[in-house]
C-alpha positions in Angstrom: 86.0 -123.4 89.8 83.6 -120.5 89.4 82.7 -118.5 92.5 79.3 -119.2 94.1 77.9 -115.8 93.3 78.7 -116.4 89.6 76.5 -119.6 89.5 73.0 -119.0 88.1 70.1 -120.6 90.0 67.5 -122.0 87.6 63.9 -122.3 88.6 62.4 -125.8 88.2 58.7 -126.6 88.2 57.6 -130.1 89.1 54.0 -131.1 88.4 53.1 -134.5 89.7 50.2 -136.0 91.7 52.5 -138.2 93.8 54.2 -136.4 96.8 56.9 -139.0 96.9 58.0 -138.1 93.4 58.4 -134.5 94.5 60.8 -135.6 97.3 62.8 -137.6 94.8 63.1 -134.6 92.5 64.1 -132.4 95.4 66.9 -134.8 96.5 68.2 -134.9 93.0 68.0 -131.3 92.1 68.2 -129.3 95.3 70.5 -131.6 97.5 74.2 -130.9 97.8 75.0 -133.9 95.5 76.0 -136.5 98.1 72.7 -138.4 97.7 73.8 -139.4 94.2 76.7 -141.5 95.6 75.7 -144.8 97.1 77.0 -146.0 100.5 78.8 -148.9 98.8 80.5 -146.6 96.4 81.5 -144.3 99.2 82.9 -147.2 101.1 85.0 -148.3 98.2 86.1 -145.0 96.8 85.6 -142.6 99.6 83.9 -139.2 99.3 84.5 -137.7 95.8 85.2 -134.1 95.4 83.8 -132.7 92.2 86.1 -130.4 90.3 83.1 -129.0 88.4 80.4 -127.0 90.2 77.1 -128.5 89.6 74.2 -126.3 88.6 72.0 -124.8 91.2 68.2 -125.2 91.1 65.3 -123.7 92.9 62.3 -126.1 92.8 58.5 -125.4 93.0 55.9 -128.1 93.2 52.4 -128.5 92.0 50.2 -131.6 92.5 47.8 -130.8 89.6 48.3 -129.4 86.1 46.1 -126.3 86.8 48.0 -125.4 89.9 51.3 -125.7 88.0 50.0 -123.4 85.2 49.0 -120.8 87.8 52.5 -121.0 89.3 54.0 -120.4 85.8 51.6 -117.4 85.3 52.7 -115.9 88.6 56.4 -116.5 87.9 56.0 -114.8 84.5 54.3 -111.8 86.1 57.2 -111.5 88.5 59.8 -111.9 85.7 61.1 -115.1 87.5 60.2 -117.6 84.8 60.8 -121.3 85.1 63.5 -122.7 82.8 62.4 -126.4 83.0 59.1 -128.1 83.9 58.9 -131.8 84.8 55.3 -133.0 84.1 53.7 -136.3 85.0 51.5 -137.8 82.2 48.6 -138.9 84.4 47.3 -136.8 87.3 43.7 -137.7 88.0 41.3 -136.2 88.6 42.6 -133.0 86.8 44.4 -132.3 83.6 46.6 -135.0 82.2 50.2 -134.2 81.2 49.4 -133.3 77.6 46.6 -130.8 78.6 49.0 -129.4 81.2 51.8 -128.9 78.8 49.4 -127.2 76.3 48.2 -124.8 78.9 51.7 -124.2 80.2 53.0 -123.2 76.8 50.1 -120.8 76.3 51.4 -119.0 79.4 55.1 -119.3 78.8 56.1 -120.7 75.4 59.8 -120.6 76.3 59.8 -123.1 79.2 61.5 -126.4 78.5 59.3 -129.5 79.3 60.2 -133.0 80.4 57.3 -135.5 80.4 57.8 -138.3 82.9 55.5 -141.3 82.7 55.5 -145.0 83.5 52.9 -145.6 80.7 53.3 -146.0 77.0 49.9 -144.9 75.9 51.4 -142.3 73.5 54.3 -142.7 71.2 56.5 -139.8 70.3 54.9 -139.0 66.9 51.5 -138.6 68.6 53.0 -136.3 71.2 54.5 -134.1 68.5 51.3 -134.1 66.5 49.4 -132.7 69.5 52.0 -130.5 71.2 54.5 -129.5 68.6 57.6 -127.6 69.9 59.7 -130.8 69.6 62.8 -128.7 70.3 61.5 -127.9 73.8 60.2 -131.4 74.8 61.9 -134.5 76.2 60.1 -137.8 77.2 61.6 -139.7 80.3 60.2 -143.1 81.3 59.5 -143.8 85.0 61.1 -145.1 87.0 64.0 -142.8 86.1 67.6 -142.7 87.2 68.6 -139.6 89.2 71.4 -138.9 86.7 68.8 -138.7 83.9 66.8 -136.0 85.8 69.9 -134.1 86.6 71.2 -134.2 83.0 67.8 -133.1 81.7 67.6 -130.3 84.2 71.1 -129.1 83.5 71.0 -129.4 79.8 67.6 -127.9 79.3 68.1 -125.1 81.8 71.3 -124.2 80.0 69.5 -124.3 76.7 66.8 -122.1 78.1 69.4 -119.7 79.4 71.2 -119.6 76.0 67.9 -119.0 74.2 67.0 -116.1 76.5 70.5 -114.6 76.0 70.1 -115.0 72.2 66.6 -113.4 72.4 67.9 -110.4 74.4 70.7 -110.0 71.9 68.3 -110.2 68.9 66.0 -107.6 70.6 69.0 -105.4 71.2 70.0 -105.7 67.6 66.5 -105.0 66.6 66.5 -101.9 68.7 69.7 -100.8 67.1 68.3 -101.5 63.7 65.1 -99.6 64.6 67.1 -96.6 65.8 69.3 -96.6 62.8 66.3 -97.2 60.5 64.6 -94.2 62.2 67.7 -92.2 61.6 67.9 -93.3 58.0 64.2 -92.5 57.5 64.7 -89.0 59.0 67.8 -88.6 56.8 65.8 -89.8 53.8 63.0 -87.4 54.6 65.5 -84.6 54.8 67.1 -85.6 51.5 63.6 -85.8 49.9 62.9 -82.3 51.2 66.2 -81.0 49.9 65.6 -82.6 46.5 62.1 -81.2 46.3 62.5 -77.8 47.8 64.4 -74.6 47.1 67.3 -74.2 49.5 67.1 -70.4 49.7 63.4 -69.8 50.2 62.2 -73.2 51.4 59.5 -73.3 48.7 58.8 -76.3 46.5 61.2 -76.5 43.5 60.4 -77.4 39.9 60.5 -81.1 40.7 57.8 -80.9 43.3 55.9 -78.3 41.3 55.7 -80.7 38.3 54.4 -83.4 40.5 51.7 -81.1 42.1 50.6 -79.9 38.7 50.4 -83.5 37.5 48.2 -84.4 40.5 46.0 -81.3 39.8 45.6 -82.4 36.2 44.4 -85.9 37.3 42.1 -84.4 39.9 40.7 -81.9 37.3 40.0 -84.8 34.8 38.1 -86.7 37.4 35.9 -83.8 38.5 35.8 -81.8 35.3 36.9 -78.4 36.6 39.6 -75.8 35.8 42.7 -74.8 37.7 45.3 -72.1 37.0 49.1 -71.7 36.9 50.7 -68.3 37.6 54.2 -67.6 36.4 55.7 -64.6 38.4 58.9 -62.8 37.4 60.3 -60.0 39.4 60.9 -56.8 37.4 64.5 -55.5 37.2 65.7 -57.9 39.9 69.1 -58.3 38.2 69.7 -54.6 38.6 69.1 -54.9 42.4 71.2 -58.1 42.6 74.1 -56.7 40.7 74.0 -53.3 42.4 73.5 -54.3 46.0 75.1 -57.7 45.8 74.0 -61.3 46.0 73.3 -61.3 49.7 70.8 -58.5 49.3 69.3 -60.3 46.3 68.9 -63.4 48.4 67.2 -61.5 51.2 64.9 -59.9 48.7 64.0 -63.4 47.2 63.2 -64.7 50.7 60.9 -61.7 51.4 59.2 -62.2 48.1 58.5 -65.8 48.9 56.9 -64.9 52.2 54.8 -62.2 50.5 53.6 -64.6 47.8 52.6 -67.2 50.3 50.6 -64.6 52.2 48.7 -63.7 49.0 47.6 -67.1 48.0 45.3 -69.7 49.6 46.4 -72.5 51.9 45.5 -75.1 49.3 47.7 -73.4 46.6 51.4 -74.3 45.9 54.0 -71.5 45.7 57.2 -72.7 44.1 60.5 -71.1 43.1 61.7 -72.5 39.8 65.0 -70.5 39.4 66.5 -67.1 39.7 63.7 -64.5 40.3 61.0 -66.6 38.8 58.2 -68.1 40.9 55.2 -70.3 40.0 51.9 -70.5 41.9 49.5 -73.4 41.3 46.0 -72.3 42.1 44.1 -75.5 43.0 40.6 -76.0 41.4 37.8 -75.6 41.1 38.6 -72.1 40.1 37.1 -69.4 37.9 39.2 -66.9 35.8 37.9 -64.0 38.0 39.2 -65.8 41.1 42.6 -66.4 39.5 42.9 -62.8 38.4 41.9 -61.7 41.9 44.7 -63.8 43.5 47.2 -62.6 40.9 46.2 -59.0 41.7 46.8 -59.6 45.4 50.3 -61.0 44.5 51.1 -57.7 42.7 49.7 -55.6 45.6 51.8 -57.4 48.3 54.9 -56.4 46.4 54.2 -52.7 46.8 55.6 -52.0 50.3 59.3 -51.1 50.2 62.0 -53.5 51.5 65.0 -52.1 53.3 68.3 -53.6 52.0 71.7 -52.3 53.1 70.1 -49.2 54.5 68.2 -48.5 51.2 64.4 -48.7 50.7 64.1 -50.9 47.7 60.8 -51.1 45.7 60.0 -54.2 43.7 57.2 -55.2 41.3 56.3 -58.4 39.5 55.0 -59.3 36.0 52.5 -62.2 36.1 51.2 -64.6 33.4 48.2 -66.9 34.0 47.3 -70.0 32.1 44.3 -72.3 32.7 43.9 -76.1 32.5 42.6 -77.5 30.2 41.8 -74.6 27.9 45.4 -73.3 27.6 47.3 -76.5 27.9 46.7 -80.2 28.6 50.2 -81.1 29.9 52.5 -79.7 32.6 55.1 -78.3 30.1 52.5 -76.8 27.8 50.7 -75.1 30.7 53.9 -73.6 32.1 55.0 -72.5 28.7 51.7 -70.7 28.1 51.8 -69.0 31.5 55.4 -68.0 30.7 54.3 -66.5 27.4 51.6 -64.5 29.2 54.2 -63.3 31.7 56.4 -62.0 29.0 53.4 -60.3 27.5 52.9 -58.5 30.9 56.5 -57.3 30.8 56.0 -55.9 27.3 52.9 -54.1 28.5 55.0 -52.1 31.0 55.7 -54.6 33.8 53.9 -54.7 37.2 50.8 -56.2 35.7 49.2 -59.5 35.0 48.0 -61.1 31.7 46.0 -64.2 31.0 47.2 -66.3 28.1 45.8 -65.6 24.7 46.5 -66.9 21.2 49.6 -65.4 19.7 51.5 -65.0 23.0 53.4 -68.2 22.4 54.7 -66.8 19.2 56.2 -63.8 21.1 57.9 -66.2 23.5 59.3 -68.3 20.8 60.6 -65.1 19.1 62.3 -64.2 22.4 63.9 -67.7 22.7 65.1 -67.4 19.1 66.5 -63.9 19.8 68.4 -65.2 22.8 69.8 -68.0 20.7 70.9 -65.5 18.0 72.6 -63.5 20.7 74.7 -66.5 21.6 75.6 -67.0 18.0 76.4 -63.3 17.6 79.1 -63.6 20.3 80.5 -66.7 18.7 80.4 -65.4 15.2 81.8 -61.9 15.9 78.7 -60.1 14.8 79.1 -57.4 17.4 81.0 -54.2 16.5 81.9 -51.0 18.3 81.0 -47.4 17.2 82.7 -44.5 18.9 81.1 -41.2 19.9 83.6 -38.3 20.3 84.0 -36.6 23.6 84.6 -32.9 23.0 86.4 -30.3 25.0 83.8 -27.6 25.8 86.2 -24.7 25.5 88.5 -25.7 22.6 86.2 -28.1 20.6 89.1 -30.6 20.5 88.4 -34.3 20.5 90.4 -36.0 23.2 88.5 -39.2 23.8 85.6 -41.3 22.7 83.0 -43.6 24.2 82.8 -47.1 22.8 79.2 -48.1 22.1 78.3 -51.6 21.0 76.1 -52.4 18.0 74.9 -55.8 16.6 75.4 -56.4 12.9 72.5 -58.9 12.5 72.5 -61.0 9.3 68.8 -60.4 8.7 67.8 -57.4 10.9 70.8 -55.2 10.0 72.3 -52.9 12.6 70.6 -53.5 15.9 71.1 -50.8 18.6 72.0 -51.8 22.2 68.6 -50.8 23.5 67.1 -53.8 21.8 69.4 -56.5 23.0 71.4 -55.4 26.1 68.6 -56.1 28.6 68.0 -59.5 27.1 71.7 -60.3 27.1 71.7 -59.4 30.8 68.7 -61.6 31.5 70.2 -64.7 29.7 73.7 -64.3 31.3 75.6 -63.0 28.3 76.3 -59.5 29.4 79.6 -60.2 31.2 81.0 -62.1 28.2 79.9 -59.3 25.9 81.5 -56.8 28.2 84.8 -58.6 28.1 84.7 -58.6 24.3 84.0 -54.8 24.3 87.0 -54.2 26.6 89.4 -56.2 24.5 88.1 -54.7 21.2 88.2 -51.1 22.4 91.8 -51.5 23.5 92.7 -53.1 20.3 91.1 -50.3 18.2 92.7 -47.5 20.2 96.1 -49.0 19.7 95.3 -49.5 16.0 94.5 -45.8 15.7 97.8 -45.0 17.3 99.6 -47.1 14.8 97.8 -45.3 12.0 98.9 -41.9 13.3 96.0 -40.9 15.5 97.8 -40.2 18.8 96.5 -39.8 22.3 92.9 -40.7 21.9 91.5 -42.2 25.1 88.7 -44.8 24.7 86.0 -45.2 27.3 84.4 -48.5 28.0 81.1 -49.1 30.0 81.3 -51.7 32.7 78.0 -53.4 33.6 77.3 -53.7 37.4 77.7 -57.5 37.2 81.0 -57.1 35.3 82.3 -54.7 37.9 81.8 -57.3 40.6 83.6 -60.1 38.8 86.5 -61.5 40.7 88.7 -61.4 37.5 87.8 -57.8 36.4 91.2 -56.4 37.1 92.8 -59.4 35.4 90.5 -58.8 32.4 91.7 -55.1 32.1 95.3 -56.1 32.5 95.1 -58.8 29.8 93.2 -56.4 27.4 96.0 -53.8 27.8 98.8 -56.3 27.4 97.1 -58.0 24.4 96.7 -54.6 22.6 99.9 -52.9 23.9 97.8 -49.8 24.8 99.0 -47.3 27.3 96.7 -47.7 30.4 96.2 -43.9 30.5 94.4 -44.1 27.2 91.8 -46.4 28.7 88.8 -45.1 30.7 86.2 -47.3 32.4 82.7 -45.9 33.0 80.6 -47.2 35.9 77.1 -46.3 36.9 76.6 -44.5 40.2 74.5 -47.3 41.6 77.1 -49.9 40.8 79.8 -48.0 42.6 77.7 -47.4 45.6 76.3 -50.9 46.0 79.2 -52.0 48.2 81.2 -48.8 48.7 84.1 -50.3 50.7 84.6 -53.1 48.1 84.3 -50.6 45.3 87.1 -48.5 46.8 89.4 -51.5 46.7 88.5 -52.4 43.1 88.8 -48.8 41.9 92.1 -48.2 43.7 93.6 -51.3 41.9 92.3 -50.1 38.6 93.6 -46.6 39.2 97.1 -47.9 40.2 97.3 -49.4 36.7 96.9 -45.9 35.3 93.4 -46.5 33.9 91.0 -43.5 34.4 87.6 -44.0 36.1 84.4 -42.2 35.4 81.1 -42.4 37.3 78.3 -42.5 34.7 74.7 -41.3 35.0 75.6 -39.2 38.0 72.7 -37.6 39.8 70.3 -40.6 39.2 71.6 -42.7 42.1 72.3 -42.4 45.8 75.9 -41.3 46.2 77.2 -40.6 49.6 79.4 -37.5 49.7 81.7 -39.1 52.3 82.3 -42.1 49.9 82.5 -39.9 46.8 85.5 -38.0 48.1 87.2 -41.4 48.9 86.7 -43.0 45.5 89.8 -42.8 43.3 87.8 -41.5 40.3 88.6 -39.0 37.6 85.3 -37.8 36.1 81.6 -37.4 36.8 79.3 -37.8 33.9 76.0 -35.9 34.1 73.0 -38.0 33.1 71.2 -37.0 29.9 67.9 -36.7 31.7 69.2 -33.4 33.4 70.9 -32.2 30.2 67.7 -32.7 28.1 65.6 -30.4 30.2 68.0 -27.9 31.6 67.3 -25.1 29.1 63.6 -25.4 29.8 63.6 -26.3 33.5 65.5 -24.1 35.9 65.5 -26.9 38.4 67.4 -29.2 36.1 69.9 -26.4 35.3 70.4 -25.9 39.1 71.1 -29.7 39.4 73.6 -29.6 36.6 75.3 -26.5 38.1 75.5 -28.3 41.5 77.0 -31.4 40.0 79.7 -29.3 38.2 80.5 -27.3 41.4 80.7 -30.5 43.4 83.0 -32.2 40.9 85.3 -29.3 40.7 85.5 -28.9 44.4 86.7 -32.6 44.5 89.1 -31.8 41.6 87.2 -34.0 39.2 86.4 -33.4 35.5 82.8 -33.2 34.4 81.3 -34.5 31.2 77.7 -34.1 30.0 76.1 -36.6 27.7 73.1 -36.3 25.4 74.0 -32.7 24.2 71.8 -32.2 21.2 71.3 -28.4 20.8 73.5 -25.2 20.7 71.5 -23.9 23.6 72.4 -26.8 25.8 76.1 -26.5 24.8 76.1 -22.8 25.6 74.6 -23.3 29.0 77.1 -26.1 29.8 80.0 -23.8 28.7 78.7 -21.1 30.9 78.4 -23.4 33.9 82.0 -24.6 33.4 81.4 -28.2 32.2 84.7 -29.6 30.9 83.5 -32.0 28.2 80.4 -33.1 26.4 79.2 -35.7 23.9 76.0 -35.9 21.9 74.4 -35.5 18.5 75.0 -31.8 18.5 78.7 -32.6 17.7 78.6 -36.1 16.3 76.7 -39.4 16.7 78.6 -42.6 17.3 80.8 -43.5 14.3 82.3 -46.6 12.9 86.1 -46.9 13.5 87.1 -45.7 10.0 84.6 -42.8 10.1 85.8 -41.8 13.6 89.4 -41.9 12.5 88.7 -39.6 9.5 86.5 -37.3 11.6 89.1 -36.8 14.3 91.8 -36.2 11.8 89.8 -33.5 10.3 89.0 -31.7 13.5 92.3 -32.2 15.3 93.8 -29.1 13.9 91.4 -26.9 16.0 91.3 -29.2 19.0 93.5 -29.1 22.0 95.8 -32.1 22.2 95.6 -34.3 25.2 98.6 -33.6 27.4 100.5 -36.5 29.0 99.9 -35.3 32.5 96.1 -34.7 32.2 95.4 -37.2 35.0 97.5 -35.1 37.3 94.8 -32.4 37.1 92.2 -34.9 38.3 91.5 -36.4 41.6 93.1 -39.7 40.6 96.3 -39.3 42.4 97.0 -43.1 42.3 97.0 -42.9 38.5 99.7 -40.2 38.7 101.9 -42.4 40.9 101.5 -45.3 38.6 102.5 -43.2 35.6 105.7 -42.1 37.4 
């Protein structure tokens, strides 16, 4: 048997105008159960002990329907609802049973109802038509048997209890569903934000930008006004990104995003559509003068320097503007026209803005075609290397050469690197081209050896991005192995800014290259920001004086002093010095006087095709000093010496 505390006491409401009926109900529902056994039965069978605990009921009484409804209202307010109500059908002078039940269910629609009546004025269908809720209504005819009332009270109260438990469970499930739905909605909002915004800057991306421009077009069509689109591209961003590293580049992009947002209006949309390219949608109505003013502000906010890795970096932007509907009637056309205007701004010296004009699209299409032809050039082996001799200043002997790329275009003829290297860099081809140059230079140097031209070292320029490749050392190793070239006959040239962008990492890379026996030169020295403390730690072999100092050194004493200082610095560090861009006898004479070790330039020879270089060096070798096997021992590259041993 269950314990008494475990038994639920149900509340019963009896509404009847006869006080004697209330007593009968109380005997049946509230008594201890003995009244249900007659004296004759008790005499015959004795007192019966029930093995099953009977339900417990707490009964309230009302003589009129209105009073009963008020009791139900109070019970509901106290959260002590009645589970079952026994209602008499006729209770003059107040409400009858049907009116009472109707009002009772308005207060508490969950209460189970038993209508008790000695009359048959209503049949069941009529009751259902008026009251409804057939699942909560039972009709009992008076006079009733006690067991009928007890069964009704027990069954209906249990039904009421189960219904409440089910309702609580459903509410609990609904709460769980609501919580999870809220979580899913929050997750969906986050996913929508991620899908429509740039992860680095938090700005809208191309997807959201297209939608915003589409809305602007619809709005402009309804109200017949113009709006503008600005395409903004950072000038020389790749140089900063490659030289200072991607983290510095990311920090720069975040700062640019903040500056652009500060330059435009609150109603405008600033988006990042990839790399260093941003787009600003200037909402209409808008005049051309207003758009140009905002674009000018965007250029001005770029002027303050930004400190990255301890270096004050200056940035600028080229901006193209296109207007709807005069420059384009669709999203793609509008962006293409603004993009064409941006490239026009770059061609006009960068750091300016241009509004779209007829003919600009042709220039953009030409650029796209040029990029496509660059890809084809790499696939179809249209590139070739020319070699400019490096000459010993004292002896005039040719000991090495710098490999310089050319593009043998099917229609344009021989294209110099100044016309395609920057574009190759922007479209992501420079690293692949650099790898080809490395392999081809090693192959050619070995071929010269096989043809009898011994001990000619070939120098290859490494782009800043190529220098930071994870597989650079492997590239060099594979190029040497594929060609069979002695590592000491390969020299790699790196710009000063590329080496200094991450000095500690550069030291590790250069040490690995030097251990292979490959010589290392720092190109364009004097134009960057070398730290003397790092310079003496770098395992390098040569410093190369930039041509800008050589060009003016015979006319400007300041440049001559800079050249002299570089030569003195290099020799104090046991490094060789080479000057590039030597074009006059006076320049050569001054370099010789200052103690420069090598030079290259048009004064001696331009860059030559491989067969021309072979013949040229053969002709001049008789008067030139031969490259000794231990030349690297006289340089600062001690690791190269160890590797050679």
